[in-house]
C-alpha positions, 0 to 999 in steps of 0.5 A: 325485166331487168329491173324487176329481176334485180329486185328479186335478187335483192329479195332472194339474197335478204331471205338467204341472209335471213335464213343463215342466221336462222339456220334454217337449211331448207331455205338456204338450200332454196334461196342460196341458189336461186339468187345466183340463178336469178343473177345468171338470168340477168347476165343472159338477158342483159346479152340478148342479141349479143354474141361476144367472148365477153359475155360467154366468159362471164356467163361460165364464170357465174356458173362455176360460181353456183358450182361453188355455192352449192358445194359451200352450202352442203352439211358436210365440209365441202370448202375445198371444193367450193374453193376450187369452183370459185378458183375456176370462176375467177380464172375466167373472169380474168380471161373475160376482163382481159380478152378486148385488150389483152392482159395489161400492167400499169403500176398504178393498178398493180401496186394497190393490188399487190399490197392487198394481196400480200396484206391478205396473205400476211393476215391468214397465213399464219391461221390456215394450216393445211390450206395454206398453199390453197389459200396462197394460189386462190389469193393470188388469182382473185387480186389478179382478177380484180386487177385486170377488171380495174385495168380494163376500166382504166383503158375503156372508161364505160359504166359497164366496165366500171360495174365489172371493176366495181363487181371484181373489188367486192368480190375480193372484199367479200372473200377476204372476209370469209376467209378472215371469219373461217381462219383468223377469228369468227364474228357476228356479221360475217355472213351478211357482209360476205353475202351482201358484198358477193351478190353485189359483186356477182350482179354488177359483173353480170350487168356489165355484159351489155 
């Protein structure tokens, strides 16, 4: 069932990306939330029979992400609303990744994420205007989210922890591309890169609850 659903996620994601480039709003409105809903279903089925705080946190993060997806696809500019929805999702993911072992601080994992976050802010801030403060907060939170996912993998060394860590890193990559395309310089392949890494990120995090 999980393999079948993963295939449906791939198909829905491809159709969503195709609809974005074709500017087909009807298909975008259908396939964008559908893809995330399928990922939420995978999360639910992966955790069948499991009652754990980690699962509930991940599920809540996916639901906030769904809200962010809806805000970002609306015809009116709801970028700030989408940003806040995903900000909540990342805070919840931090709670998920730090739940079992606490909030970890190891310089070998912290330093690369600090450099990444500082690099993103250096590139983005000259172009963010009135969005400067929300962007700063968002970059700090999302890099912290990825950092704690990596910290968790560094302790657990399980395949599921690895899936969550890879998913978290891909989430940072997706949002970095999105921010560059929006604030610095739009480029042709931004949407496919943003959406491909985003859906892979969410799928990896959803799969990690098993």
